C-alpha positions in Angstrom: -8.3 -19.1 0.4 -8.7 -16.0 2.5 -10.1 -12.9 0.9 -8.6 -10.2 3.2 -8.5 -6.7 2.1 -6.5 -3.7 3.3 -7.6 -0.2 2.8 -4.8 2.4 2.9 -6.2 6.0 3.1 -3.7 8.6 2.0 -6.2 11.4 1.9 -4.6 14.6 3.1 -1.2 13.0 3.8 1.5 15.6 3.5 4.8 14.1 4.6 6.8 10.9 3.8 6.9 9.7 7.4 3.2 10.3 7.7 2.7 8.1 4.6 4.9 5.4 6.1 3.0 5.5 9.4 -0.3 5.2 7.6 1.1 2.2 5.7 2.3 0.7 9.0 -1.1 1.0 10.6 -3.2 -0.1 7.5 -1.0 -3.2 7.0 -0.8 -3.8 10.7 3.0 -3.9 10.5 4.8 -3.9 13.9 6.3 -0.9 15.6 9.7 -2.2 14.3 8.6 -1.4 10.7 11.5 0.7 9.3 9.4 3.4 7.5 11.2 3.0 4.2 10.5 1.2 0.9 12.9 -1.7 1.6 11.1 -2.4 4.9 7.8 -2.1 3.0 8.9 -4.8 0.6 10.2 -7.0 3.4 7.1 -6.8 5.6 4.8 -7.1 2.5 6.4 -10.4 1.8 6.4 -11.7 5.4 3.5 -9.9 7.2 0.8 -9.3 4.6 -1.9 -12.0 4.5 -4.2 -9.7 2.3 -5.3 -10.7 -1.1 -6.2 -7.1 -2.1 -5.0 -3.6 -1.2 -7.1 -0.6 -1.9 -5.3 2.8 -1.8 -7.5 5.8 -1.7 -6.8 9.6 -1.6 -3.8 9.6 -3.9 -5.0 12.7 -5.7 -4.7 14.7 -2.5 -0.9 13.9 -2.2 1.5 16.8 -2.7 4.0 16.7 -5.5 6.7 15.9 -3.0 5.1 12.5 -2.4 4.5 11.5 -6.0 7.8 9.6 -6.3 6.9 7.7 -3.1 3.6 6.8 -4.6 5.4 5.4 -7.6 7.6 3.4 -5.3 4.6 1.9 -3.5 3.0 1.0 -6.8 6.2 -0.6 -8.0 6.4 -2.8 -4.9 2.7 -3.7 -5.0 3.1 -4.7 -8.6 6.1 -6.8 -7.9 4.2 -8.5 -5.1 1.2 -9.1 -7.4 3.5 -10.7 -10.0 5.1 -12.9 -7.4 1.8 -14.2 -6.2 0.1 -14.5 -9.6 0.8 -18.2 -9.9 0.1 -19.1 -6.3 -3.0 -20.3 -4.6 -3.2 -16.9 -2.9 -3.3 -14.3 -5.7 -3.0 -10.6 -4.9 -4.4 -7.4 -6.4 -4.3 -3.8 -5.7 -6.2 -0.7 -6.9 -5.7 3.1 -6.5 -8.9 5.0 -6.0 -9.9 8.6 -5.6 -11.0 9.7 -2.1 -14.0 11.2 -3.9 -16.1 8.3 -5.0 -17.8 10.4 -7.6 -14.6 10.5 -9.6 -13.9 6.7 -9.7 
């Protein structure tokens, strides 16, 4: 079983499309990634070999991106549940960009 980890750094992210581009790059999704939550779910299920996702910098997101953050967490949690009973379990964690607050 592989133990791949993805780190998604959202520190200082200000806009929805910027968030989606950071997701695309961190997850190594192709340029054809649709930059929306449905595309995230689709690519997560087909293009994500990782066993763990670490999201940092969420405390730096503006209020306008809080709903998007909730959507990301929702999809990561569904993905975790779907892989719980497989030989390739998945986990995720949200951490502060400032390690002294974790």
